[in-house]
GULODO-409800 format. One record per residue (C-alpha): residue in three letters; z, x, y. Coordinates in steps of 0.02 Angstrom, whole numbers, plus 50000, padded with zeros to 5 digits. Example, Ala and Ser with C-alpha at 12.3 -4.5 7.8 and 13.67 -1.06 7.14 Angstrom:
! residues 2
{ALA,{50390,50615,49775}};
{SER,{50357,50684,49947}};
This chain:
! residues 485
{MET,{49998,50003,50001}};
{PRO,{49952,50066,50169}};
{LYS,{50098,50102,50289}};
{LYS,{50121,49977,50425}};
{VAL,{50139,50051,50600}};
{GLY,{50153,49899,50711}};
{VAL,{50090,49731,50755}};
{THR,{49972,49656,50890}};
{LYS,{49973,49485,50968}};
{ARG,{49832,49361,50948}};
{ILE,{49808,49284,51117}};
{SER,{49663,49171,51190}};
{THR,{49638,49059,51339}};
{GLN,{49621,48874,51305}};
{ILE,{49547,48751,51435}};
{VAL,{49594,48566,51424}};
{PRO,{49526,48423,51535}};
{VAL,{49635,48310,51640}};
{VAL,{49591,48134,51579}};
{GLU,{49703,48034,51701}};
{MET,{49783,48045,51868}};
{THR,{49811,47925,52012}};
{GLU,{49713,47933,52171}};
{SER,{49860,47993,52275}};
{VAL,{49896,48134,52155}};
{GLU,{49714,48185,52164}};
{LEU,{49714,48191,52354}};
{GLU,{49875,48292,52359}};
{LEU,{49810,48418,52226}};
{SER,{49649,48440,52318}};
{SER,{49738,48467,52489}};
{THR,{49859,48591,52402}};
{MET,{49707,48685,52332}};
{LYS,{49627,48701,52505}};
{LYS,{49794,48769,52578}};
{LEU,{49815,48890,52436}};
{GLY,{49632,48941,52466}};
{ILE,{49685,49004,52640}};
{VAL,{49832,49101,52560}};
{ARG,{49715,49171,52428}};
{SER,{49589,49229,52561}};
{GLU,{49715,49311,52672}};
{SER,{49800,49397,52527}};
{TYR,{49628,49472,52475}};
{ASN,{49595,49529,52651}};
{LYS,{49768,49609,52667}};
{LEU,{49799,49684,52494}};
{GLY,{49616,49719,52448}};
{SER,{49602,49877,52546}};
{ILE,{49620,50059,52487}};
{SER,{49783,50071,52588}};
{HIS,{49864,49966,52459}};
{TRP,{49799,50063,52309}};
{GLY,{49918,50054,52159}};
{LEU,{50021,49913,52240}};
{ASP,{50149,49832,52117}};
{TRP,{50105,49652,52105}};
{LYS,{50291,49602,52113}};
{LYS,{50302,49677,52294}};
{ALA,{50149,49589,52355}};
{TYR,{50231,49432,52415}};
{PRO,{50332,49512,52549}};
{GLU,{50179,49597,52620}};
{VAL,{50088,49442,52641}};
{ARG,{50238,49334,52704}};
{SER,{50254,49459,52848}};
{PHE,{50104,49379,52933}};
{ARG,{50082,49209,52834}};
{THR,{50233,49096,52802}};
{PRO,{50224,48949,52685}};
{GLU,{50295,48834,52819}};
{SER,{50147,48864,52928}};
{LEU,{50037,48780,52795}};
{GLY,{50163,48658,52733}};
{LEU,{50174,48740,52559}};
{PRO,{50328,48766,52450}};
{SER,{50373,48946,52444}};
{LYS,{50354,48961,52257}};
{LEU,{50175,48895,52250}};
{MET,{50127,49020,52385}};
{GLU,{50220,49166,52286}};
{TRP,{50126,49118,52120}};
{THR,{49963,49122,52207}};
{VAL,{49994,49292,52300}};
{SER,{50052,49373,52134}};
{ASP,{49890,49304,52049}};
{VAL,{49788,49384,52187}};
{ALA,{49882,49550,52167}};
{LYS,{49849,49554,51981}};
{ALA,{49663,49524,52006}};
{ILE,{49658,49667,52139}};
{THR,{49749,49778,52014}};
{ALA,{49617,49744,51882}};
{GLN,{49482,49782,52011}};
{GLN,{49557,49945,52048}};
{ALA,{49571,49991,51863}};
{ALA,{49387,49952,51843}};
{CYS,{49347,50065,51990}};
{THR,{49457,50202,51919}};
{GLU,{49359,50198,51757}};
{ALA,{49197,50210,51846}};
{VAL,{49250,50358,51953}};
{ILE,{49317,50446,51800}};
{LYS,{49147,50431,51721}};
{LYS,{49067,50517,51874}};
{ILE,{49200,50651,51872}};
{TYR,{49157,50691,51692}};
{ARG,{48967,50688,51733}};
{ARG,{48998,50807,51884}};
{PHE,{49118,50928,51797}};
{SER,{49066,50931,51617}};
{GLY,{49104,51060,51488}};
{LYS,{49268,51145,51423}};
{ASP,{49277,51258,51580}};
{ASN,{49308,51113,51691}};
{HIS,{49443,51031,51586}};
{LYS,{49591,51074,51703}};
{LYS,{49484,51018,51854}};
{ARG,{49444,50849,51771}};
{LYS,{49626,50826,51729}};
{GLU,{49684,50856,51899}};
{LEU,{49565,50744,51979}};
{CYS,{49606,50597,51858}};
{LYS,{49790,50634,51897}};
{GLN,{49760,50608,52085}};
{LEU,{49665,50445,52061}};
{LYS,{49835,50359,52001}};
{THR,{49910,50379,52174}};
{LEU,{49849,50385,52357}};
{ALA,{49835,50574,52340}};
{PHE,{49647,50553,52314}};
{LEU,{49634,50511,52505}};
{ASP,{49665,50696,52537}};
{ASN,{49520,50748,52423}};
{SER,{49352,50721,52512}};
{LEU,{49259,50701,52340}};
{LEU,{49374,50578,52264}};
{HIS,{49392,50479,52432}};
{ARG,{49197,50469,52440}};
{LEU,{49179,50415,52258}};
{VAL,{49319,50282,52273}};
{ARG,{49244,50211,52435}};
{LYS,{49073,50200,52351}};
{GLU,{49140,50111,52191}};
{PHE,{49282,50008,52258}};
{GLN,{49223,49847,52342}};
{ARG,{49346,49771,52460}};
{GLY,{49403,49606,52394}};
{HIS,{49364,49441,52475}};
{SER,{49396,49263,52405}};
{TRP,{49320,49097,52443}};
{VAL,{49405,49014,52299}};
{LYS,{49487,48847,52354}};
{ASN,{49496,48750,52190}};
{GLN,{49649,48825,52098}};
{ILE,{49833,48813,52091}};
{VAL,{49944,48931,51984}};
{TYR,{50103,48865,51910}};
{GLN,{50240,48966,51823}};
{GLN,{50345,48885,51684}};
{GLY,{50471,48822,51810}};
{GLY,{50340,48733,51912}};
{TYR,{50297,48602,51788}};
{SER,{50358,48510,51629}};
{CYS,{50260,48454,51483}};
{LYS,{50294,48294,51378}};
{GLN,{50190,48234,51228}};
{ILE,{50134,48057,51239}};
{SER,{50021,48040,51086}};
{ARG,{49944,48157,50952}};
{ASN,{49824,48244,51071}};
{THR,{49888,48184,51241}};
{TYR,{50022,48265,51348}};
{GLN,{50091,48221,51521}};
{LEU,{50116,48359,51643}};
{GLU,{50238,48338,51792}};
{LEU,{50182,48473,51923}};
{ALA,{50280,48531,52074}};
{GLY,{50215,48447,52231}};
{LEU,{50223,48474,52422}};
{MET,{50389,48382,52435}};
{ARG,{50552,48440,52363}};
{GLY,{50600,48331,52214}};
{LYS,{50431,48248,52194}};
{ARG,{50312,48294,52061}};
{ASN,{50134,48247,52019}};
{LYS,{50099,48170,51853}};
{ILE,{49935,48201,51763}};
{ILE,{49874,48166,51588}};
{VAL,{49780,48301,51486}};
{ARG,{49705,48301,51315}};
{SER,{49758,48441,51210}};
{ASN,{49787,48488,51033}};
{ARG,{49949,48593,51069}};
{LYS,{50097,48586,51190}};
{ILE,{50063,48678,51354}};
{LYS,{50181,48817,51403}};
{GLY,{50189,48977,51502}};
{GLN,{50085,49008,51661}};
{ILE,{49951,48881,51687}};
{ARG,{49804,48869,51806}};
{LEU,{49749,48697,51870}};
{GLY,{49574,48698,51935}};
{HIS,{49436,48586,51991}};
{ASN,{49270,48616,51895}};
{GLN,{49142,48590,52028}};
{VAL,{48997,48592,51899}};
{LEU,{49071,48462,51780}};
{GLN,{49168,48369,51916}};
{ARG,{49336,48365,51839}};
{PHE,{49501,48443,51840}};
{GLU,{49546,48568,51700}};
{VAL,{49709,48658,51644}};
{HIS,{49692,48840,51587}};
{PHE,{49832,48918,51489}};
{LEU,{49863,49063,51359}};
{VAL,{49888,49017,51180}};
{ASP,{49987,49137,51061}};
{HIS,{49915,49125,50886}};
{GLY,{50049,49238,50812}};
{THR,{50035,49428,50764}};
{VAL,{49933,49534,50647}};
{GLU,{49997,49684,50557}};
{VAL,{49912,49844,50602}};
{PRO,{49890,49974,50460}};
{ALA,{49921,50166,50479}};
{GLU,{49741,50209,50439}};
{ARG,{49588,50106,50482}};
{ARG,{49415,50122,50407}};
{SER,{49281,50185,50528}};
{ILE,{49119,50100,50560}};
{GLY,{48977,50119,50679}};
{VAL,{48896,49966,50765}};
{ASP,{48721,49963,50848}};
{LYS,{48696,49830,50977}};
{GLY,{48528,49752,50974}};
{TYR,{48413,49612,51043}};
{THR,{48340,49545,50878}};
{GLU,{48509,49547,50795}};
{ALA,{48675,49551,50892}};
{PHE,{48744,49696,50788}};
{TYR,{48696,49812,50647}};
{ASP,{48833,49910,50567}};
{SER,{48836,50077,50474}};
{ASP,{48863,49989,50308}};
{GLY,{48687,49914,50318}};
{GLN,{48738,49739,50369}};
{ALA,{48655,49638,50508}};
{HIS,{48759,49517,50609}};
{GLY,{48690,49384,50721}};
{LYS,{48513,49379,50658}};
{GLY,{48460,49226,50762}};
{LEU,{48507,49305,50929}};
{GLY,{48332,49375,50973}};
{LYS,{48242,49215,50938}};
{GLU,{48357,49107,51035}};
{SER,{48353,49228,51186}};
{THR,{48167,49236,51183}};
{ASN,{48160,49038,51173}};
{LYS,{48276,49028,51316}};
{SER,{48178,49149,51421}};
{ASP,{48011,49078,51384}};
{ARG,{48072,48901,51431}};
{ILE,{48147,48949,51596}};
{CYS,{47992,49048,51641}};
{ALA,{47875,48898,51597}};
{LYS,{47993,48784,51690}};
{ASN,{47997,48890,51852}};
{ARG,{47812,48907,51857}};
{ASN,{47797,48714,51852}};
{ARG,{47935,48704,51981}};
{GLY,{47842,48827,52095}};
{LYS,{47689,48720,52087}};
{LEU,{47789,48559,52130}};
{TRP,{47872,48650,52272}};
{ALA,{47705,48706,52344}};
{LEU,{47646,48522,52333}};
{HIS,{47809,48463,52419}};
{GLN,{47787,48579,52565}};
{LYS,{47598,48534,52577}};
{LEU,{47642,48346,52589}};
{GLU,{47783,48363,52707}};
{GLU,{47671,48322,52855}};
{LEU,{47529,48228,52761}};
{ASN,{47641,48108,52660}};
{PRO,{47822,48134,52701}};
{ALA,{47881,47992,52582}};
{LYS,{47802,48069,52433}};
{SER,{47860,48241,52482}};
{ALA,{48040,48168,52484}};
{ARG,{48020,48091,52316}};
{ILE,{47958,48249,52241}};
{LEU,{48106,48343,52314}};
{LYS,{48234,48215,52260}};
{ASN,{48167,48174,52079}};
{ASN,{48073,48330,52025}};
{LEU,{48159,48482,52110}};
{GLY,{48341,48452,52071}};
{ARG,{48449,48570,51973}};
{LYS,{48574,48452,51878}};
{THR,{48479,48438,51717}};
{GLU,{48411,48618,51714}};
{ASN,{48592,48683,51744}};
{LYS,{48657,48577,51604}};
{ARG,{48525,48642,51492}};
{TYR,{48559,48822,51547}};
{ARG,{48747,48801,51505}};
{GLN,{48694,48737,51333}};
{ASN,{48585,48890,51304}};
{GLN,{48716,49005,51359}};
{SER,{48847,48931,51243}};
{GLU,{48726,48940,51093}};
{LEU,{48705,49129,51126}};
{THR,{48886,49152,51156}};
{ALA,{48930,49067,50983}};
{ILE,{48800,49177,50894}};
{ILE,{48876,49332,50970}};
{GLY,{49058,49272,50932}};
{ALA,{49015,49234,50752}};
{ALA,{48925,49402,50733}};
{SER,{49083,49494,50801}};
{ARG,{49198,49399,50687}};
{SER,{49091,49441,50532}};
{ILE,{49104,49630,50576}};
{PHE,{49286,49634,50566}};
{ASN,{49305,49499,50433}};
{SER,{49501,49501,50456}};
{GLU,{49504,49685,50428}};
{SER,{49577,49819,50536}};
{LEU,{49438,49939,50583}};
{LYS,{49400,50090,50694}};
{VAL,{49239,50039,50775}};
{PHE,{49121,50155,50862}};
{ALA,{49001,50061,50981}};
{GLU,{48873,50113,51115}};
{ASP,{48926,50112,51298}};
{LEU,{48795,50006,51377}};
{THR,{48877,49976,51544}};
{GLN,{48750,50078,51639}};
{PRO,{48592,49980,51690}};
{ILE,{48426,50028,51623}};
{ARG,{48334,50129,51756}};
{ASN,{48171,50222,51780}};
{LYS,{48089,50141,51631}};
{ARG,{47918,50056,51662}};
{GLN,{47893,49899,51546}};
{SER,{47798,49735,51562}};
{LYS,{47867,49587,51657}};
{ALA,{47889,49488,51496}};
{MET,{47996,49629,51418}};
{SER,{48101,49639,51584}};
{ARG,{48128,49454,51585}};
{LYS,{48183,49453,51399}};
{LEU,{48295,49601,51430}};
{ASN,{48380,49510,51573}};
{THR,{48438,49380,51447}};
{TRP,{48520,49521,51339}};
{MET,{48706,49483,51349}};
{LYS,{48770,49660,51338}};
{GLY,{48927,49615,51427}};
{GLN,{48961,49466,51312}};
{MET,{48939,49576,51162}};
{ARG,{49062,49703,51227}};
{ASP,{49192,49572,51271}};
{SER,{49170,49481,51102}};
{LEU,{49197,49638,51006}};
{GLN,{49348,49683,51104}};
{LYS,{49424,49505,51079}};
{TRP,{49400,49513,50886}};
{ALA,{49466,49690,50888}};
{ASN,{49628,49628,50971}};
{TRP,{49637,49488,50843}};
{THR,{49626,49601,50694}};
{GLY,{49718,49756,50757}};
{SER,{49564,49855,50766}};
{ILE,{49510,49990,50895}};
{VAL,{49338,49990,50983}};
{THR,{49291,50161,51051}};
{GLU,{49130,50178,51149}};
{VAL,{49015,50330,51135}};
{GLN,{48873,50403,51227}};
{PRO,{48720,50298,51180}};
{SER,{48572,50419,51226}};
{TYR,{48458,50461,51081}};
{THR,{48558,50365,50946}};
{SER,{48405,50275,50894}};
{GLN,{48293,50427,50895}};
{ILE,{48400,50544,50784}};
{ASP,{48381,50568,50594}};
{SER,{48549,50511,50527}};
{VAL,{48520,50619,50369}};
{THR,{48491,50789,50464}};
{GLY,{48567,50746,50640}};
{THR,{48410,50815,50721}};
{LEU,{48268,50741,50834}};
{LEU,{48143,50760,50688}};
{GLY,{48063,50583,50658}};
{LEU,{47990,50438,50739}};
{ARG,{48052,50262,50769}};
{SER,{47924,50117,50776}};
{GLY,{47995,49945,50782}};
{ASP,{48118,49915,50646}};
{ASN,{48066,50073,50550}};
{PHE,{48119,50253,50575}};
{THR,{48010,50380,50483}};
{ARG,{48091,50547,50440}};
{PHE,{47996,50706,50456}};
{ASN,{47974,50708,50264}};
{GLY,{47895,50530,50258}};
{VAL,{48044,50431,50209}};
{VAL,{48062,50270,50294}};
{LEU,{48236,50209,50354}};
{GLN,{48294,50042,50431}};
{ALA,{48294,50089,50619}};
{ASP,{48453,49992,50671}};
{HIS,{48544,50054,50512}};
{ASN,{48496,50236,50553}};
{ALA,{48554,50208,50732}};
{ALA,{48718,50137,50683}};
{LYS,{48756,50291,50571}};
{ASN,{48716,50398,50716}};
{ILE,{48839,50301,50825}};
{LEU,{48972,50328,50686}};
{ASP,{48939,50512,50679}};
{ARG,{48948,50528,50867}};
{GLY,{49119,50448,50866}};
{THR,{49185,50611,50792}};
{ASP,{49061,50728,50882}};
{PHE,{49166,50839,50992}};
{GLU,{49011,50922,51068}};
{ILE,{48939,50762,51140}};
{THR,{49064,50666,51245}};
{ARG,{49059,50488,51310}};
{TYR,{49024,50541,51495}};
{MET,{48893,50667,51462}};
{ASN,{48728,50632,51546}};
{LYS,{48564,50612,51450}};
{THR,{48501,50782,51487}};
{GLU,{48653,50871,51417}};
{VAL,{48641,50761,51264}};
{GLN,{48462,50806,51242}};
{ALA,{48501,50993,51258}};
{VAL,{48630,50987,51121}};
{LEU,{48516,50891,51002}};
{LEU,{48371,51008,51037}};
{ARG,{48484,51159,50992}};
{ARG,{48537,51078,50828}};
{THR,{48351,51037,50788}};
{ALA,{48307,51218,50818}};
{ARG,{48439,51282,50700}};
{PHE,{48381,51159,50568}};
{LEU,{48201,51215,50582}};
{GLU,{48250,51393,50587}};
{GLY,{48323,51374,50407}};
{MET,{48153,51304,50357}};
{GLY,{48065,51451,50438}};
{LEU,{47991,51343,50572}};
{SER,{48009,51326,50758}};
{LEU,{48012,51185,50886}};
{VAL,{47828,51216,50928}};
{ASP,{47787,51198,50744}};
{ALA,{47879,51041,50736}};
{VAL,{47784,50969,50884}};
{GLU,{47617,51021,50806}};
{LEU,{47663,50936,50644}};
{GLY,{47709,50774,50729}};
{TRP,{47895,50782,50682}};
{LEU,{47959,50805,50860}};
{ASP,{47912,50697,51008}};
{ARG,{47805,50780,51139}};
{LYS,{47911,50718,51279}};
{HIS,{48049,50848,51238}};
{THR,{47930,50992,51272}};
{LYS,{47938,50954,51461}};
{THR,{48127,50981,51471}};
{LYS,{48213,51145,51525}};
{ALA,{48320,51153,51367}};
{PHE,{48157,51162,51262}};
{LYS,{48084,51298,51365}};
{GLN,{48243,51398,51358}};
{LEU,{48253,51390,51170}};
{LEU,{48068,51448,51160}};
{ILE,{48117,51610,51249}};
{GLY,{48276,51630,51154}};
{ILE,{48397,51601,51297}};
């Protein structure tokens, strides 16, 4: 039996609709949301600057109260405090994302073992306001960190003491929410399959035109073993994921994404023609122009269909992520695809389809199921993972569609080959996550040259035999290897 080293919680967010409330309660909640929208906006303006970098969210309320009191808006102090704390937590998360982006740039700028101490010192300065005295860090943070602003006026945050929950029937609960007046609570009825507890967020969904309650659900804990099996995962368009064990997950993703992209393209072309007709008839036939604008150029039906398409794709990705882990604690190595695809010419149709590629959803879904199973997801440098021969670890071979042809003529499944390369890169200390593409290419060319040397061949011979892509001959690393540097 493997040794147990700990447990991890299974937590998810549940959204339940409000099915009943009186008109007076609805008016008061809407008014409270607008007032708290002012608090949210001013809190972002005050706390969203670099001068409040690393602010503890517990100390945010006194900062905001120094210039905005709850009495000035007719709000209870607790409602305002909970909103300010929520804003401070969001700003903290934004700062963490900025820090991660800056660390990536530091590793790219100061790569190699010789700069290890410098990288460590710069990353340490990022945790405090000490980076303001470093011109390089200050410039990088200024470039990455976007000052926060908020126009959200449809949310109220309640802590446990701000409401009570009572079950009425099997799937119906009554919430009594703290109101604007002391001792008076607003009653609403929600439909939920479990009792609501902990911090909640009451919001007005402007798309569906309904009130909703968001809250966290604790589904228990999962035991984490001392050792986890390692697996590599290749993210794709045709299939959501392909693992290093040779299993494809989410096979219908590419078909659904293409259907969605083609449907939107055809729809927008027809809408463009109708829009041109509407503008042409504005002076000739205003009545007909108005009918076209009202009946044919609305977004209500299209937005509903778009949400349905997104839900279908999200469901495929979620099922694919779940099938990877299969209730097992794993150590997953996946590609870091957070950087946009630049400087690559492709057709408009291909660009349109790639725009529907939900890379962010894939990343979030993998992390969600990793948390649920006690797994670890480690992202690796993605450059050339689909162009390497997983058997030799060299650039000898050619990928064409779903096939990867090795230099000896053996054909491998391309995505399976890439997943194996990702698994190997997870333990590759020579290629780090934040290296740039040119450095990765230089490392792979050196490995390819050593492999060919054992066969009594050179890089030039490999190019002439068609084993090595000619694009590598234009690089500085290739030329240096030819002259023996």
